[in-house]
C-alpha positions in Angstrom: 0.0 0.0 0.0 2.7 2.5 1.0 4.9 1.6 -2.0 1.9 2.2 -4.3 1.3 5.6 -2.7 5.0 6.5 -3.0 5.0 5.6 -6.7 1.9 7.6 -7.3 3.2 10.7 -5.5 6.7 10.5 -7.0 5.2 10.7 -10.5 3.9 14.3 -10.0 5.4 15.8 -6.9 8.9 16.6 -5.8 10.3 14.4 -3.0 10.2 17.2 -0.4 6.5 17.7 -1.1 5.6 14.0 -1.4 6.8 13.3 2.1 4.6 16.0 3.6 7.2 18.6 4.2 5.8 21.2 1.8 4.0 23.4 4.3 6.8 23.3 7.0 9.6 23.8 4.4 7.8 26.7 2.7 7.0 28.5 6.0 10.6 28.0 7.1 11.8 29.4 3.7 9.7 32.6 4.2 10.7 32.9 7.9 14.4 32.9 7.1 14.4 35.0 4.0 12.3 37.4 2.0 11.8 34.8 -0.7 9.4 35.5 -3.5 7.1 33.0 -5.3 9.8 32.4 -8.0 12.3 31.5 -5.3 9.8 29.2 -3.6 9.0 27.5 -6.9 12.7 27.0 -7.7 13.3 25.6 -4.2 10.5 23.0 -4.6 11.2 22.2 -8.2 7.8 23.5 -9.3 7.5 24.8 -12.8 6.4 28.4 -12.1 5.4 30.8 -9.4 1.7 30.4 -10.1 1.8 26.7 -9.5 3.9 27.3 -6.3 1.3 29.8 -5.0 -1.5 27.3 -5.7 0.5 24.5 -4.0 1.3 26.7 -1.0 -2.3 27.6 -0.5 -3.2 23.9 -0.6 -0.6 23.1 2.0 -1.2 26.0 4.4 -4.6 27.4 3.7 -3.3 30.9 2.9 -1.3 32.5 0.2 2.4 33.1 0.3 1.8 36.9 0.3 -0.3 36.8 3.4 2.3 34.7 5.3 5.1 37.0 4.2 3.1 40.0 5.4 2.4 38.4 8.8 6.1 37.3 9.3 7.7 40.6 8.2 5.6 43.2 9.8 
């Protein structure tokens, strides 16, 4: 069962995201730097900033901009 899940996830997600570290890694990235969406996309191996924003919202429930604003007030 787990190996089937891993094969399925590996086909469309990067390893960091497939293992469930997407939200924590993305939040850490924004806490430690003023990364923009392009930087976040490159970090996770996501094709473009729009897809990163969409993924980030799915992982955390909020957009990267809202999180950046809350962290860097």
